[in-house]
C-alpha positions as CSV (number, residue, x, y, z in Angstrom):
1,M,-300.2,126.7,-155.7
2,K,-297.7,123.8,-155.6
3,T,-295.1,125.9,-156.1
4,A,-295.8,127.7,-153.4
5,G,-296.5,124.6,-151.0
6,R,-292.4,123.2,-152.2
7,W,-291.7,127.3,-151.0
8,L,-293.3,126.3,-147.9
9,G,-291.0,123.5,-146.9
10,V,-287.9,124.8,-147.9
11,C,-288.5,127.6,-145.5
12,V,-290.1,125.4,-142.6
13,L,-287.1,122.9,-143.3
14,A,-284.1,125.9,-143.3
15,C,-286.5,127.5,-140.1
16,F,-285.5,124.6,-137.8
17,L,-282.2,123.2,-139.5
18,L,-280.5,127.0,-139.5
19,P,-280.4,127.5,-135.5
20,Y,-280.0,123.3,-134.7
21,Q,-277.1,123.4,-137.6
22,V,-275.5,126.2,-136.1
23,R,-275.9,125.6,-132.4
24,Y,-274.6,121.8,-132.8
25,S,-271.5,123.1,-134.9
26,R,-270.2,125.9,-132.3
27,Q,-271.1,123.6,-129.3
28,A,-268.9,120.8,-131.2
29,V,-266.0,123.1,-131.2
30,E,-266.6,123.8,-127.2
31,E,-267.1,120.7,-126.6
32,Q,-263.8,119.8,-127.2
33,E,-262.3,121.7,-124.2
34,R,-264.1,119.9,-122.1
35,Y,-262.4,116.6,-120.9
36,P,-264.2,115.2,-117.8
37,S,-266.0,111.6,-118.1
38,V,-269.0,109.8,-117.9
39,P,-269.9,108.5,-114.6
40,F,-272.4,105.7,-115.6
41,T,-275.0,105.2,-118.8
42,L,-278.5,104.8,-118.7
43,R,-280.3,101.8,-120.5
44,P,-282.3,102.9,-123.4
45,F,-285.6,104.2,-123.1
46,G,-286.0,103.6,-118.9
47,N,-284.2,105.0,-115.6
48,E,-282.1,101.7,-115.5
49,T,-278.2,102.5,-114.4
50,G,-275.8,100.9,-117.5
51,Y,-272.2,100.8,-117.5
52,V,-271.0,102.4,-114.3
53,S,-267.1,103.8,-114.3
54,Y,-266.5,105.1,-111.0
55,A,-269.7,106.4,-109.1
56,A,-269.3,105.1,-106.0
57,G,-272.2,103.2,-104.6
58,L,-273.6,102.8,-107.7
59,Q,-274.3,98.8,-109.6
60,G,-275.7,98.6,-113.0
61,G,-279.3,97.9,-112.9
62,D,-280.2,100.5,-110.1
63,Q,-282.8,102.8,-110.8
64,L,-282.2,106.5,-111.2
65,I,-284.5,108.5,-108.9
66,A,-283.3,112.0,-108.6
67,V,-280.1,114.1,-110.1
68,N,-278.6,116.8,-108.0
69,G,-282.0,116.9,-106.1
70,R,-284.4,117.2,-109.5
71,P,-286.7,114.0,-109.8
72,F,-285.7,112.1,-112.9
73,T,-288.1,111.8,-115.4
74,G,-286.1,111.4,-118.4
75,R,-282.5,111.7,-120.1
76,T,-282.7,115.0,-120.4
77,I,-282.7,115.5,-116.6
78,Y,-279.5,113.8,-116.6
79,A,-278.0,115.1,-119.3
80,Q,-278.6,118.9,-118.2
81,E,-277.2,117.8,-114.7
82,L,-274.3,115.9,-115.9
83,E,-273.3,119.4,-118.2
84,A,-273.5,121.3,-115.5
85,A,-271.8,119.2,-113.3
86,Q,-268.6,119.1,-115.9
87,S,-268.7,122.6,-116.7
88,T,-268.2,123.5,-113.0
89,S,-266.0,120.1,-112.1
90,Q,-268.1,119.6,-109.2
91,P,-269.6,115.9,-108.4
92,L,-272.7,114.8,-109.5
93,S,-274.8,113.7,-106.8
94,V,-277.5,111.0,-107.9
95,T,-280.4,108.7,-105.6
96,V,-281.1,105.5,-106.7
97,R,-283.1,102.3,-106.4
98,A,-281.2,99.1,-105.7
99,R,-282.6,96.0,-107.1
100,T,-283.1,94.8,-103.4
101,G,-285.5,98.1,-103.4
102,E,-283.1,100.1,-100.9
103,R,-282.9,103.9,-101.8
104,R,-279.3,105.2,-101.4
105,D,-277.5,108.5,-102.4
106,S,-274.5,108.3,-104.0
107,E,-271.7,111.0,-105.5
108,A,-269.5,110.9,-108.7
109,A,-266.6,112.7,-109.4
110,F,-265.1,113.7,-112.5
111,A,-261.4,112.6,-113.8
112,H,-259.9,114.7,-116.5
113,C,-257.2,113.2,-118.7
114,T,-256.7,114.0,-122.6
115,C,-255.1,110.4,-123.3
116,V,-258.0,110.2,-125.8
117,I,-259.5,113.2,-126.9
118,A,-259.6,114.3,-130.5
119,S,-258.0,118.2,-131.0
120,R,-260.0,120.8,-132.3
121,S,-258.8,120.8,-135.9
122,R,-260.3,117.2,-136.3
123,I,-263.7,118.0,-134.3
124,I,-263.7,120.7,-137.1
125,L,-262.9,118.1,-139.9
126,T,-265.2,115.6,-138.7
127,R,-268.1,117.2,-136.7
128,V,-268.8,120.1,-138.5
129,L,-267.8,120.3,-142.0
130,P,-269.3,117.4,-143.1
131,P,-272.6,117.7,-141.5
132,A,-273.3,121.5,-142.7
133,F,-271.5,120.3,-146.2
134,C,-274.2,117.7,-146.8
135,V,-276.9,120.1,-145.4
136,L,-276.3,122.9,-147.9
137,L,-275.9,120.4,-150.6
138,G,-279.1,119.1,-150.1
139,F,-281.0,122.1,-149.7
140,A,-279.3,123.8,-153.1
141,V,-280.1,121.0,-155.1
142,A,-284.0,121.3,-153.4
143,V,-283.6,124.6,-154.0
144,L,-282.8,124.8,-157.5
145,R,-285.3,121.5,-158.7
146,R,-288.0,121.8,-156.2
147,S,-290.3,121.1,-158.7
148,R,-288.7,117.1,-158.8
149,I,-289.2,114.1,-156.5
150,E,-285.4,113.5,-157.0
151,A,-284.2,116.4,-155.8
152,W,-286.2,116.2,-152.7
153,L,-285.3,112.5,-151.5
154,F,-281.8,113.6,-152.5
155,L,-282.2,116.5,-149.5
156,A,-283.8,113.6,-147.4
157,L,-280.7,111.1,-148.0
158,M,-278.4,114.2,-147.1
159,L,-279.7,115.4,-144.2
160,C,-279.9,111.2,-142.9
161,L,-276.2,111.1,-143.9
162,S,-275.2,114.4,-141.9
163,Q,-276.2,112.2,-138.8
164,L,-273.5,109.8,-139.9
165,T,-270.6,109.4,-137.1
166,F,-267.2,109.1,-139.2
167,F,-265.2,108.0,-136.8
168,P,-265.7,105.9,-133.0
169,D,-268.1,107.3,-130.6
170,I,-265.5,109.1,-128.4
171,R,-268.2,108.5,-125.3
172,A,-267.8,105.0,-125.8
173,S,-264.3,105.9,-124.3
174,G,-265.8,107.8,-121.5
175,F,-265.2,111.1,-122.8
176,P,-268.0,112.9,-123.8
177,Q,-267.1,115.2,-126.9
178,M,-270.1,114.6,-128.3
179,V,-273.2,117.1,-128.7
180,D,-276.3,115.9,-126.5
181,V,-279.2,117.3,-127.6
182,A,-281.0,116.5,-124.2
183,A,-278.9,118.7,-122.7
184,W,-280.3,121.8,-124.3
185,R,-282.6,123.9,-122.3
186,D,-285.1,125.8,-124.8
187,W,-287.2,124.4,-127.4
188,L,-285.1,123.4,-129.8
189,R,-284.9,120.2,-127.5
190,A,-287.2,118.0,-128.1
191,P,-287.6,118.9,-132.1
192,A,-283.6,117.8,-132.1
193,T,-284.1,114.9,-130.8
194,A,-286.6,113.6,-133.0
195,Y,-284.9,114.8,-136.1
196,E,-282.0,113.2,-135.1
197,S,-283.7,109.7,-134.1
198,F,-285.6,110.2,-137.5
199,C,-282.6,110.5,-139.3
200,H,-280.8,107.6,-138.0
201,A,-283.6,105.0,-138.9
202,S,-285.0,106.3,-142.1
203,W,-282.0,106.4,-143.9
204,P,-282.3,103.3,-145.4
205,A,-285.5,104.5,-147.2
206,W,-284.3,107.1,-148.3
207,L,-281.2,105.4,-150.2
208,M,-283.8,102.8,-151.5
209,L,-286.3,105.3,-152.6
210,F,-283.2,107.7,-154.2
211,S,-281.9,104.5,-156.0
212,A,-285.4,103.5,-157.7
213,Y,-285.6,107.2,-159.3
214,F,-281.7,108.0,-159.7
215,F,-280.6,104.8,-161.8
216,R,-281.9,103.9,-165.0
217,R,-283.1,100.7,-166.3
218,Q,-281.4,99.2,-169.4
219,D,-283.5,96.1,-170.0
220,G,-286.2,97.4,-171.8
221,G,-288.1,96.4,-168.8
222,N,-290.5,98.9,-166.2
223,P,-288.0,102.4,-166.3
224,R,-287.6,102.2,-162.3
225,P,-288.8,99.8,-159.6
226,R,-290.8,103.1,-158.0
227,P,-294.0,101.2,-156.8
228,T,-292.0,98.0,-154.9
229,A,-289.6,101.1,-153.5
230,W,-292.3,102.7,-152.2
231,F,-294.1,99.7,-150.8
232,V,-290.6,98.7,-148.8
233,A,-289.9,102.5,-148.0
234,I,-293.4,103.5,-146.4
235,P,-292.9,100.8,-143.1
236,I,-289.3,102.0,-142.6
237,L,-290.7,105.2,-142.4
238,V,-293.5,104.6,-140.1
239,T,-291.2,102.7,-137.8
240,A,-289.0,105.7,-138.0
241,V,-291.2,107.6,-137.0
242,A,-292.2,104.7,-134.4
243,W,-288.4,105.4,-132.8
244,S,-288.8,109.3,-133.0
245,V,-291.6,108.9,-130.5
246,V,-289.6,106.8,-128.3
247,W,-286.2,109.0,-128.1
248,V,-288.8,111.9,-127.4
249,G,-290.0,110.3,-124.7
250,W,-287.2,109.3,-123.0
251,S,-285.7,112.6,-123.0
252,E,-288.7,114.2,-121.8
253,D,-291.2,111.6,-119.6
254,F,-289.5,108.3,-120.0
255,S,-293.0,106.8,-118.0
256,R,-295.1,107.3,-120.6
257,T,-292.8,105.6,-123.5
258,A,-290.6,102.5,-121.8
259,S,-292.5,99.4,-123.2
260,F,-292.9,101.3,-126.6
261,G,-289.6,101.6,-126.5
262,D,-288.7,98.0,-124.9
263,A,-290.9,96.5,-127.8
264,L,-289.0,98.2,-130.9
265,I,-285.8,97.0,-129.2
266,G,-287.1,93.3,-128.7
267,T,-288.4,93.4,-132.8
268,S,-285.2,95.9,-133.8
269,G,-283.4,92.5,-135.4
270,W,-286.2,91.0,-136.9
271,A,-287.1,94.4,-138.3
272,T,-283.9,94.8,-139.8
273,M,-283.6,91.5,-141.3
274,A,-287.0,92.0,-142.9
275,G,-285.3,95.2,-144.4
276,F,-282.8,93.2,-146.2
277,G,-285.3,90.9,-147.1
278,C,-287.1,94.0,-149.0
279,A,-284.6,95.4,-150.7
280,V,-283.7,91.7,-152.2
281,V,-287.0,91.9,-153.8
282,C,-286.5,95.7,-154.9
283,V,-283.4,93.9,-156.5
284,L,-285.0,91.0,-158.2
285,S,-286.4,92.7,-161.4
286,Y,-283.0,93.2,-162.6
287,S,-281.0,90.5,-164.6
288,R,-280.7,86.9,-162.5
289,K,-277.2,87.4,-162.5
290,W,-277.6,91.3,-160.0
291,A,-280.4,89.4,-158.3
292,V,-278.6,85.8,-157.3
293,V,-276.0,88.9,-155.8
294,M,-278.3,90.5,-154.2
295,V,-279.7,87.3,-152.4
296,L,-276.4,86.1,-151.5
297,T,-275.6,89.5,-149.8
298,G,-278.7,89.3,-148.2
299,I,-278.2,86.2,-147.3
300,C,-274.7,87.0,-145.7
301,A,-275.9,90.1,-143.8
302,T,-278.5,87.9,-141.8
303,I,-276.0,85.5,-140.5
304,L,-273.9,88.3,-139.4
305,L,-276.7,90.2,-137.8
306,R,-278.0,86.5,-136.2
307,W,-274.3,85.1,-135.9
308,V,-274.4,84.7,-131.9
309,W,-278.2,83.4,-132.0
310,L,-277.2,80.9,-134.5
311,G,-274.4,79.7,-132.3
312,L,-271.5,80.5,-134.5
313,P,-268.0,80.7,-132.4
314,T,-267.3,84.2,-131.6
315,Y,-264.3,83.7,-129.5
316,Y,-261.7,81.0,-128.9
317,F,-258.6,80.4,-126.9
318,A,-255.1,80.4,-127.7
319,R,-252.0,79.5,-126.0
320,G,-249.4,82.1,-126.8
321,S,-245.6,82.2,-125.7
322,D,-245.7,82.3,-121.9
323,H,-248.0,79.4,-122.1
324,A,-250.9,81.5,-120.6
325,L,-254.5,80.9,-122.5
326,H,-255.2,84.4,-124.6
327,I,-259.0,85.1,-125.5
328,V,-258.6,85.2,-129.8
329,A,-261.7,87.2,-131.6
330,A,-262.4,84.6,-134.7
331,V,-264.7,87.5,-135.3
332,P,-264.3,90.5,-134.6
333,G,-267.4,91.6,-132.0
334,G,-268.1,95.0,-134.6
335,M,-268.6,93.2,-137.2
336,L,-271.4,91.5,-135.7
337,A,-273.2,95.0,-134.1
338,R,-276.5,95.8,-135.9
339,P,-274.9,99.2,-137.3
340,F,-271.8,97.8,-139.2
341,V,-274.2,95.1,-140.6
342,A,-276.6,97.3,-142.3
343,A,-274.4,100.1,-143.4
344,A,-272.4,97.5,-145.1
345,F,-275.4,95.6,-146.2
346,S,-277.2,99.2,-147.7
347,C,-273.2,100.4,-149.2
348,L,-272.8,96.6,-150.9
349,A,-276.6,96.9,-152.3
350,F,-276.1,100.2,-153.6
351,V,-273.0,98.9,-155.5
352,V,-275.1,96.0,-157.5
353,V,-277.7,98.6,-158.3
354,A,-275.1,101.1,-159.9
355,L,-273.6,97.7,-161.7
356,A,-277.0,96.6,-162.6
357,N,-277.5,100.1,-164.4
358,R,-273.8,100.6,-165.4
359,M,-274.6,101.5,-169.2
360,T,-276.8,104.0,-168.6
361,L,-274.6,106.0,-166.5
362,T,-273.0,109.0,-168.1
363,K,-269.0,109.8,-167.1
364,V,-269.6,112.0,-164.5
365,E,-271.9,109.6,-162.6
366,V,-269.4,107.1,-162.9
367,A,-266.7,109.1,-161.4
368,A,-268.9,110.5,-158.1
369,L,-269.8,106.4,-157.7
370,L,-265.9,105.8,-158.3
371,A,-265.5,108.2,-155.4
372,L,-268.0,107.5,-152.9
373,A,-266.7,103.6,-153.0
374,V,-263.5,105.1,-152.2
375,A,-265.5,106.8,-148.7
376,A,-268.3,104.0,-148.1
377,P,-265.4,101.5,-146.4
378,F,-264.7,104.2,-144.3
379,V,-267.8,104.9,-143.3
380,C,-268.9,101.2,-142.5
381,V,-265.3,100.0,-140.6
382,S,-265.4,103.7,-138.8
383,M,-268.7,102.2,-136.8
384,S,-266.5,99.1,-135.1
385,M,-263.2,100.7,-135.2
386,P,-261.9,99.0,-132.7
387,A,-262.7,95.4,-134.2
388,F,-260.3,96.1,-137.0
389,P,-256.2,97.5,-135.3
390,A,-254.9,96.5,-138.4
391,L,-256.8,99.0,-140.3
392,N,-256.0,102.5,-137.7
393,A,-254.6,104.3,-140.5
394,L,-258.4,104.9,-141.2
395,R,-258.5,107.1,-138.2
396,N,-257.3,109.8,-140.4
397,P,-260.6,110.5,-142.8
398,G,-259.3,113.4,-145.2
399,I,-259.2,111.0,-148.3
400,P,-261.9,109.0,-147.5
401,L,-264.1,112.5,-146.2
402,T,-262.9,113.9,-149.9
403,A,-263.2,111.7,-151.8
404,G,-267.1,111.5,-150.6
405,G,-267.6,114.9,-150.6
406,L,-266.6,115.0,-154.4
407,G,-268.7,112.1,-155.0
408,L,-271.9,113.7,-153.7
409,V,-271.3,116.5,-155.7
410,G,-270.8,114.4,-158.8
411,V,-274.4,112.9,-157.8
412,A,-276.2,116.3,-156.8
413,W,-275.4,117.5,-160.4
414,S,-276.8,114.2,-162.4
415,V,-279.5,115.2,-160.4
416,S,-279.7,118.5,-160.8
417,D,-278.9,118.3,-164.6
418,R,-281.6,115.0,-165.2
419,T,-284.2,117.0,-163.6
420,R,-283.4,120.1,-165.7
421,Q,-283.9,118.0,-168.7
422,A,-287.0,116.9,-167.4
423,E,-288.5,120.3,-166.9
424,T,-287.5,121.1,-170.4
425,L,-289.8,118.5,-172.1
426,P,-293.8,119.3,-173.1
427,D,-295.2,116.5,-170.9
428,G,-293.0,116.4,-167.7
429,R,-291.9,112.9,-168.3
430,A,-288.1,112.2,-167.3
431,S,-285.9,112.7,-170.5
432,D,-284.8,109.1,-169.7
């Protein structure tokens, strides 16, 4: 019965992920051929406009009422009409309600420019191959060792990693070469939206659980801090489900989930800090030295996350050779962004746990973790590349992506080998 259930789980995931990944990859390549920019953005989980580039008559904070005559009920309406207008190079007609209550119509044209457009080879290198590699590797381990929870945790972690952005989102520059599933017009749209948002929000939980099962204790204590890891991971997973509900609601009918989304946004910073504290608690069961290192890492991450709230300086003015005042970043703004802080903290926490268990690692595992250590800084920095102009060399992702791929293959081999050894034991216990 358990075997049939596991096969059913693999089949259900494959039935969704196969059409999703194929369609995503194909559209990622097709998007490279289109160069129009986005006239305005929407503030999360509502109908208010955010950044307005060149849409005549629009201002930030206007409420979007209709797009090309279609009543705005969710982000899907804007995404679909935007894609249709970009494909035909026709102006986008929008109806908004200003903050004064005035209702007005506006048309937004599209500028065409290729100055910051990535090449097709780079799109394939960063948008097609890495996600497909992660999905296939995760499924291979899950199918081969489907009776072990380590294999399923590895699959979950790989699915989350497949949603990672490896270099700055070109949409931030106004050029949408990213695949927006909200523009899809079939049954796959809502599940794809839920899947992407869940992966973006749940990866810390899967990383924590995988670390608890993957690393072996060397101090003679509890073999793995599994209960603590599950105690910390379950609230993160519940929160990830809540984010998925909000994102699907914003896509389909924002009026049902707008207030819930605002509440999640308001508490996201504190929730991230709580996650930092929980990760620190998971490491306290190791030696005192590594516990202290983890505590200091958590404190630094919290300070960066609440830098502005604490009143610490972000910018200062300096007088240049032309006797003019120039704004200089004391701390790059990208370093204070929640995605960068969370990714950097998670990478450092993973390194701390690996070092705490270094005596129990095999040579293959050491080599795999070293390869991942090469790729991890690139992943963190790529989330805030504009804040690191001295690191523009990292815009060439070939070396770190190759190192990360080799590291993941090594970890996959180790997971498969360990579970194979565990399955050969009479009582089913792990061999370590």
